[in-house]
Structure formats: C-alpha cells, structure tokens
DRENTORKOL-3810 file (N, C-alpha, C; in nm, 4 decimals):
REM DRENTORKOL-3810
@n.u->-3.3875; n.v->-1.5406; n.w->-0.4305; ca.u->-3.4420; ca.v->-1.5349; ca.w->-0.5659; c.u->-3.3280; c.v->-1.5216; c.w->-0.6658
@n.u->-3.3588; n.v->-1.5491; n.w->-0.7896; ca.u->-3.2594; ca.v->-1.5429; ca.w->-0.8963; c.u->-3.2094; c.v->-1.4003; c.w->-0.9163
@n.u->-3.2995; n.v->-1.3031; n.w->-0.9060; ca.u->-3.2601; ca.v->-1.1634; ca.w->-0.9230; c.u->-3.1586; c.v->-1.1211; c.w->-0.8166
@n.u->-3.1811; n.v->-1.1600; n.w->-0.6948; ca.u->-3.0878; ca.v->-1.1293; ca.w->-0.5866; c.u->-2.9511; c.v->-1.1911; c.w->-0.6087
@n.u->-2.9490; n.v->-1.3144; n.w->-0.6587; ca.u->-2.8212; ca.v->-1.3809; ca.w->-0.6868; c.u->-2.7490; c.v->-1.3128; c.w->-0.8027
@n.u->-2.8247; n.v->-1.2724; n.w->-0.9044; ca.u->-2.7636; ca.v->-1.2017; ca.w->-1.0183; c.u->-2.7036; c.v->-1.0684; c.w->-0.9739
@n.u->-2.7768; n.v->-0.9967; n.w->-0.8897; ca.u->-2.7273; ca.v->-0.8681; ca.w->-0.8411; c.u->-2.6018; c.v->-0.8875; c.w->-0.7563
@n.u->-2.6001; n.v->-0.9898; n.w->-0.6740; ca.u->-2.4829; ca.v->-1.0192; ca.w->-0.5913; c.u->-2.3627; c.v->-1.0535; c.w->-0.6781
@n.u->-2.3855; n.v->-1.1273; n.w->-0.7864; ca.u->-2.2761; ca.v->-1.1632; ca.w->-0.8779; c.u->-2.2201; c.v->-1.0394; c.w->-0.9469
@n.u->-2.3070; n.v->-0.9494; n.w->-0.9874; ca.u->-2.2622; ca.v->-0.8258; ca.w->-1.0522; c.u->-2.1824; c.v->-0.7402; c.w->-0.9547
@n.u->-2.2326; n.v->-0.7279; n.w->-0.8324; ca.u->-2.1603; ca.v->-0.6507; ca.w->-0.7321; c.u->-2.0245; c.v->-0.7123; c.w->-0.7014
@n.u->-2.0155; n.v->-0.8436; n.w->-0.7021; ca.u->-1.8882; ca.v->-0.9108; ca.w->-0.6785; c.u->-1.7898; c.v->-0.8786; c.w->-0.7904
@n.u->-1.8374; n.v->-0.8795; n.w->-0.9147; ca.u->-1.7505; ca.v->-0.8441; ca.w->-1.0283; c.u->-1.7053; c.v->-0.6993; c.w->-1.0193
@n.u->-1.7953; n.v->-0.6099; n.w->-0.9768; ca.u->-1.7578; ca.v->-0.4692; ca.w->-0.9605; c.u->-1.6548; c.v->-0.4527; c.w->-0.8490
@n.u->-1.6703; n.v->-0.5268; n.w->-0.7396; ca.u->-1.5726; ca.v->-0.5217; ca.w->-0.6303; c.u->-1.4353; c.v->-0.5684; c.w->-0.6773
@n.u->-1.4319; n.v->-0.6732; n.w->-0.7585; ca.u->-1.3051; ca.v->-0.7222; ca.w->-0.8118; c.u->-1.2404; c.v->-0.6174; c.w->-0.9008
@n.u->-1.3195; n.v->-0.5516; n.w->-0.9853; ca.u->-1.2688; ca.v->-0.4446; ca.w->-1.0715; c.u->-1.2174; c.v->-0.3294; c.w->-0.9857
@n.u->-1.2937; n.v->-0.2919; n.w->-0.8827; ca.u->-1.2576; ca.v->-0.1797; ca.w->-0.7967; c.u->-1.1282; c.v->-0.2078; c.w->-0.7201
@n.u->-1.1037; n.v->-0.3329; n.w->-0.6864; ca.u->-0.9825; ca.v->-0.3654; ca.w->-0.6115; c.u->-0.8579; c.v->-0.3499; c.w->-0.6988
@n.u->-0.8732; n.v->-0.3575; n.w->-0.8310; ca.u->-0.7604; ca.v->-0.3425; ca.w->-0.9228; c.u->-0.7400; c.v->-0.1992; c.w->-0.9689
@n.u->-0.8437; n.v->-0.1153; n.w->-0.9627; ca.u->-0.8376; ca.v->0.0213; ca.w->-1.0147; c.u->-0.8107; c.v->0.1221; c.w->-0.9044
@n.u->-0.6980; n.v->0.1897; n.w->-0.9127; ca.u->-0.6614; ca.v->0.2894; ca.w->-0.8129; c.u->-0.7598; c.v->0.4065; c.w->-0.8159
@n.u->-0.8032; n.v->0.4471; n.w->-0.9347; ca.u->-0.8939; ca.v->0.5621; ca.w->-0.9445; c.u->-1.0276; c.v->0.5328; c.w->-0.8763
@n.u->-1.0786; n.v->0.4116; n.w->-0.8888; ca.u->-1.2041; ca.v->0.3758; ca.w->-0.8228; c.u->-1.1851; c.v->0.3787; c.w->-0.6710
@n.u->-1.0707; n.v->0.3325; n.w->-0.6244; ca.u->-1.0439; ca.v->0.3360; ca.w->-0.4807; c.u->-1.0377; c.v->0.4798; c.w->-0.4299
@n.u->-0.9828; n.v->0.5705; n.w->-0.5092; ca.u->-0.9788; ca.v->0.7115; ca.w->-0.4695; c.u->-1.1181; c.v->0.7730; c.w->-0.4678
@n.u->-1.1982; n.v->0.7409; n.w->-0.5681; ca.u->-1.3355; ca.v->0.7943; ca.w->-0.5709; c.u->-1.4120; c.v->0.7512; c.w->-0.4465
@n.u->-1.3884; n.v->0.6291; n.w->-0.4029; ca.u->-1.4635; ca.v->0.5753; ca.w->-0.2894; c.u->-1.4250; c.v->0.6400; c.w->-0.1567
@n.u->-1.3142; n.v->0.7136; n.w->-0.1528; ca.u->-1.2769; ca.v->0.7840; ca.w->-0.0309; c.u->-1.3606; c.v->0.9094; c.w->-0.0105
@n.u->-1.4287; n.v->0.9554; n.w->-0.1150; ca.u->-1.5142; ca.v->1.0737; ca.w->-0.1051; c.u->-1.6426; c.v->1.0352; c.w->-0.0317
@n.u->-1.6828; n.v->1.1128; n.w->0.0689; ca.u->-1.8063; ca.v->1.0808; ca.w->0.1416; c.u->-1.9270; c.v->1.0778; c.w->0.0474
@n.u->-2.0054; n.v->0.9726; n.w->0.0565; ca.u->-2.1254; ca.v->0.9591; ca.w->-0.0254; c.u->-2.1041; c.v->0.8875; c.w->-0.1576
@n.u->-1.9804; n.v->0.8538; n.w->-0.1906; ca.u->-1.9509; ca.v->0.7826; ca.w->-0.3157; c.u->-1.9234; c.v->0.6375; c.w->-0.2819
@n.u->-2.0077; n.v->0.5504; n.w->-0.3334; ca.u->-1.9933; ca.v->0.4078; ca.w->-0.3082; c.u->-1.9422; c.v->0.3340; c.w->-0.4299
@n.u->-1.9589; n.v->0.2049; n.w->-0.4267; ca.u->-1.9081; ca.v->0.1175; ca.w->-0.5326; c.u->-1.9697; c.v->0.1503; c.w->-0.6680
@n.u->-2.1008; n.v->0.1595; n.w->-0.6745; ca.u->-2.1668; ca.v->0.1828; ca.w->-0.8034; c.u->-2.1320; c.v->0.3188; c.w->-0.8614
@n.u->-2.1334; n.v->0.4223; n.w->-0.7777; ca.u->-2.1014; ca.v->0.5563; ca.w->-0.8271; c.u->-1.9564; c.v->0.5647; c.w->-0.8725
@n.u->-1.8661; n.v->0.5072; n.w->-0.7952; ca.u->-1.7238; ca.v->0.5127; ca.w->-0.8287; c.u->-1.6927; c.v->0.4401; c.w->-0.9592
@n.u->-1.7504; n.v->0.3222; n.w->-0.9780; ca.u->-1.7231; ca.v->0.2487; ca.w->-1.1022; c.u->-1.7902; c.v->0.3164; c.w->-1.2219
@n.u->-1.9083; n.v->0.3737; n.w->-1.2022; ca.u->-1.9748; ca.v->0.4453; ca.w->-1.3115; c.u->-1.8954; c.v->0.5699; c.w->-1.3498
@n.u->-1.8415; n.v->0.6393; n.w->-1.2506; ca.u->-1.7614; ca.v->0.7586; ca.w->-1.2769; c.u->-1.6336; c.v->0.7212; c.w->-1.3507
@n.u->-1.5711; n.v->0.6137; n.w->-1.3107; ca.u->-1.4496; ca.v->0.5680; ca.w->-1.3797; c.u->-1.4804; c.v->0.5295; c.w->-1.5229
@n.u->-1.5941; n.v->0.4655; n.w->-1.5449; ca.u->-1.6307; ca.v->0.4232; ca.w->-1.6805; c.u->-1.6629; c.v->0.5424; c.w->-1.7694
@n.u->-1.7292; n.v->0.6434; n.w->-1.7159; ca.u->-1.7701; ca.v->0.7554; ca.w->-1.8003; c.u->-1.6627; c.v->0.8624; c.w->-1.8126
@n.u->-1.5892; n.v->0.8920; n.w->-1.7053; ca.u->-1.4886; ca.v->0.9985; ca.w->-1.7092; c.u->-1.3551; c.v->0.9493; c.w->-1.7636
@n.u->-1.3283; n.v->0.8217; n.w->-1.7488; ca.u->-1.2003; ca.v->0.7693; ca.w->-1.7942; c.u->-1.0877; c.v->0.8137; c.w->-1.7016
@n.u->-0.9717; n.v->0.8381; n.w->-1.7585; ca.u->-0.8550; ca.v->0.8777; ca.w->-1.6808; c.u->-0.8665; c.v->1.0248; c.w->-1.6433
@n.u->-0.8496; n.v->1.0558; n.w->-1.5162; ca.u->-0.8662; ca.v->1.1938; ca.w->-1.4700; c.u->-0.7529; c.v->1.2856; c.w->-1.5149
@n.u->-0.6452; n.v->1.2320; n.w->-1.5659; ca.u->-0.5347; ca.v->1.3170; ca.w->-1.6110; c.u->-0.5740; c.v->1.3998; c.w->-1.7333
@n.u->-0.6840; n.v->1.3673; n.w->-1.7969; ca.u->-0.7283; ca.v->1.4464; ca.w->-1.9121; c.u->-0.7895; c.v->1.5791; c.w->-1.8699
@n.u->-0.8210; n.v->1.5940; n.w->-1.7420; ca.u->-0.8728; ca.v->1.7199; ca.w->-1.6897; c.u->-0.7568; c.v->1.7982; c.w->-1.6292
@n.u->-0.7471; n.v->1.9271; n.w->-1.6631; ca.u->-0.6367; ca.v->2.0078; ca.w->-1.6130; c.u->-0.6530; c.v->2.0433; c.w->-1.4668
@n.u->-0.7776; n.v->2.0501; n.w->-1.4188; ca.u->-0.8000; ca.v->2.0905; ca.w->-1.2802; c.u->-0.9308; c.v->2.0309; c.w->-1.2291
@n.u->-0.9509; n.v->2.0433; n.w->-1.0992; ca.u->-1.0769; ca.v->2.0000; ca.w->-1.0403; c.u->-1.1933; c.v->2.0826; c.w->-1.0912
@n.u->-1.1681; n.v->2.2091; n.w->-1.1213; ca.u->-1.2719; ca.v->2.2963; ca.w->-1.1763; c.u->-1.3184; c.v->2.2465; c.w->-1.3129
@n.u->-1.2247; n.v->2.2035; n.w->-1.3952; ca.u->-1.2609; ca.v->2.1512; ca.w->-1.5267; c.u->-1.3404; c.v->2.0211; c.w->-1.5131
@n.u->-1.3011; n.v->1.9375; n.w->-1.4194; ca.u->-1.3729; ca.v->1.8128; ca.w->-1.3961; c.u->-1.5143; c.v->1.8406; c.w->-1.3460
@n.u->-1.5298; n.v->1.9354; n.w->-1.2541; ca.u->-1.6639; ca.v->1.9662; ca.w->-1.2035; c.u->-1.7508; c.v->2.0264; c.w->-1.3136
@n.u->-1.6922; n.v->2.1039; n.w->-1.4037; ca.u->-1.7690; ca.v->2.1556; ca.w->-1.5168; c.u->-1.8121; c.v->2.0418; c.w->-1.6092
@n.u->-1.7256; n.v->1.9422; n.w->-1.6272; ca.u->-1.7609; ca.v->1.8258; ca.w->-1.7086; c.u->-1.8775; c.v->1.7505; c.w->-1.6458
@n.u->-1.8787; n.v->1.7457; n.w->-1.5119; ca.u->-1.9882; ca.v->1.6808; ca.w->-1.4406; c.u->-2.1186; c.v->1.7596; c.w->-1.4513
@n.u->-2.1075; n.v->1.8891; n.w->-1.4785; ca.u->-2.2255; ca.v->1.9738; ca.w->-1.4878; c.u->-2.2472; c.v->2.0585; c.w->-1.3648
@n.u->-2.1482; n.v->2.0642; n.w->-1.2759; ca.u->-2.1577; ca.v->2.1477; ca.w->-1.1564; c.u->-2.1019; c.v->2.2858; c.w->-1.1907
@n.u->-2.1879; n.v->2.3733; n.w->-1.2375; ca.u->-2.1459; ca.v->2.5047; ca.w->-1.2825; c.u->-2.2184; c.v->2.6129; c.w->-1.2034
@n.u->-2.1579; n.v->2.7313; n.w->-1.1894; ca.u->-2.2261; ca.v->2.8370; ca.w->-1.1160; c.u->-2.3459; c.v->2.8909; c.w->-1.1943
@n.u->-2.4521; n.v->2.9198; n.w->-1.1223; ca.u->-2.5693; ca.v->2.9818; ca.w->-1.1833; c.u->-2.5327; c.v->3.1252; c.w->-1.2182
@n.u->-2.5697; n.v->3.1669; n.w->-1.3360; ca.u->-2.5294; ca.v->3.2992; ca.w->-1.3822; c.u->-2.6473; c.v->3.3958; c.w->-1.3774
@n.u->-2.6245; n.v->3.5124; n.w->-1.3189; ca.u->-2.7233; ca.v->3.6200; ca.w->-1.3120; c.u->-2.6605; c.v->3.7437; c.w->-1.3736
@n.u->-2.6258; n.v->3.7362; n.w->-1.4994; ca.u->-2.5530; ca.v->3.8446; ca.w->-1.5634; c.u->-2.6460; c.v->3.9293; c.w->-1.6493
@n.u->-2.6061; n.v->4.0549; n.w->-1.6652; ca.u->-2.6768; ca.v->4.1447; ca.w->-1.7564; c.u->-2.5757; c.v->4.2415; c.w->-1.8150
@n.u->-2.5806; n.v->4.2578; n.w->-1.9450; ca.u->-2.4850; ca.v->4.3477; ca.w->-2.0087; c.u->-2.3430; c.v->4.3023; c.w->-1.9848
@n.u->-2.2611; n.v->4.3934; n.w->-1.9357; ca.u->-2.1216; ca.v->4.3580; ca.w->-1.9115; c.u->-2.0952; c.v->4.3264; c.w->-1.7643
@n.u->-2.1984; n.v->4.3285; n.w->-1.6826; ca.u->-2.1867; ca.v->4.2949; ca.w->-1.5411; c.u->-2.2065; c.v->4.1445; c.w->-1.5248
@n.u->-2.1036; n.v->4.0740; n.w->-1.4835; ca.u->-2.1119; ca.v->3.9293; ca.w->-1.4692; c.u->-2.1294; c.v->3.8931; c.w->-1.3225
@n.u->-2.2380; n.v->3.8220; n.w->-1.2914; ca.u->-2.2650; ca.v->3.7790; ca.w->-1.1535; c.u->-2.2877; c.v->3.6277; c.w->-1.1527
@n.u->-2.2082; n.v->3.5611; n.w->-1.0722; ca.u->-2.2217; ca.v->3.4158; ca.w->-1.0610; c.u->-2.2793; c.v->3.3825; c.w->-0.9250
@n.u->-2.3757; n.v->3.2922; n.w->-0.9246; ca.u->-2.4411; ca.v->3.2517; ca.w->-0.8006; c.u->-2.3905; c.v->3.1184; c.w->-0.7512
@n.u->-2.4765; n.v->3.0453; n.w->-0.6835; ca.u->-2.4422; ca.v->2.9133; ca.w->-0.6314; c.u->-2.4297; c.v->2.8095; c.w->-0.7413
@n.u->-2.3851; n.v->2.6911; n.w->-0.7029; ca.u->-2.3673; ca.v->2.5836; ca.w->-0.8006; c.u->-2.4997; c.v->2.5227; c.w->-0.8411
@n.u->-2.5106; n.v->2.4879; n.w->-0.9683; ca.u->-2.6260; ca.v->2.4153; ca.w->-1.0193; c.u->-2.5789; c.v->2.2767; c.w->-1.0571
@n.u->-2.6719; n.v->2.1862; n.w->-1.0771; ca.u->-2.6382; ca.v->2.0497; ca.w->-1.1158; c.u->-2.6924; c.v->2.0203; c.w->-1.2538
@n.u->-2.6633; n.v->2.1078; n.w->-1.3465; ca.u->-2.7056; ca.v->2.0874; ca.w->-1.4852; c.u->-2.6065; c.v->1.9931; c.w->-1.5532
@n.u->-2.6506; n.v->1.9201; n.w->-1.6513; ca.u->-2.5620; ca.v->1.8308; ca.w->-1.7240; c.u->-2.5931; c.v->1.6848; c.w->-1.6929
@n.u->-2.4922; n.v->1.5998; n.w->-1.7085; ca.u->-2.5088; ca.v->1.4562; ca.w->-1.6859; c.u->-2.5366; c.v->1.4324; c.w->-1.5393
END
C-alpha cells in the first residue's frame, strides 16, 4: 500500500540521518532505544553538552524523584516519569 511505502521511505531517511549523527548512534546503544526514539531525542534535546551531568539530563526528561517531604524533613522516593 501507499502508506507502507511512505513509512518505509521515512524510515530510510531517518536511517541515513542516524548514520551521520554520532549522538543518535550512541542513543541507540541503550537497551530499548530504537531508531525513532533516538532521532526524536536528538531532535528535542539537541547537543548533550548543554547538560552538565546525567542527572540534569534525566531531570530535563522528567525523571525526578517522588517527594514525600514535610516541614524541614526532606524525603525522596522512587523515580517518577513526570514531564515530557
């Protein structure tokens, strides 16, 4: 079908882009990150050198600890997936 051919053409263009971009190739080494996720991450995050640490990058992604704080007692729980 035409839709299948269009999707194949788009994936081919993404593969060509991914073969030129070192950052996309690095993203794809992470388990569970494929072509679409890696190229989308590269497009939205841009150059990773703008983040000082992996912690800052994960906060940008929205992976932040759940907070159970009261008063001056700060308690952080497991990670949440709030954000983008």
